[in-house]
N, C-alpha and C positions, 0 to 999 in steps of 0.2 A: 025558559028563554035564557040564552046566554048573553052576557054583556061583554063588549070588547074591552080588552085590558087597556088601562091608561097608557098614554104615549111614553111616559117616563119609565115605566117598567121595561119596555122594549129597549130603551137606551141603557138601562142597567145591565141587561144581558149582553149588549155589544161592548160595553166599556172594558172588560178584561181583554178582549181581543184587540181593541185599539191600544190599550196600554202595553200589551206584550210586544207589539211592534215586530221587529225582526223581518227576516225574509225567508223564503223557502227555496232551497237549491235542489234542482232536479238534474241529475247527471246520467249519462248513458252508461250501461254496463261495459266492462272491459272486454268481455267475451261476447260473441254473437249469441243470440237466443236460438236454441235448437229445439225444434218441435218434431218428435218422432211420431209418425202416423203409420201404424201397422194396419193396413187396409187390404183385405182380400176381396177381389171382385171376380165373381164367376158368372158366366153367361151360358145359357143353354138355348140352342136354336132348334126348334122342332118344326119340321115341315111335313106336309102331307100332299101327295099328288094323286089326282084321280087316275083311274086305270088308263084312260085315253091319253093323258099327258105323259104318263109313265111309258106307255108303248111308243109314243112319238120320240121320246128321248132315247129309248133303247134302239129304235130303228135308225136314228140319226145321231150317232155318238159325237160327231164333230159340230153339232149345232151350237154348243157353248164353247 
């Protein structure tokens, strides 16, 4: 079984941080951030027509 650490040990860990004080400055970069994405997208469309539909399209070329 583990025991919880005494409260004062936790305070000792936080003491250096509080004593250091100071502040943190965050500034934006001078140049814009550029992200190069080299993406290649290919698409294949496969269609199959039954013989009856194929014949209707060939008989009526202006249908579409």
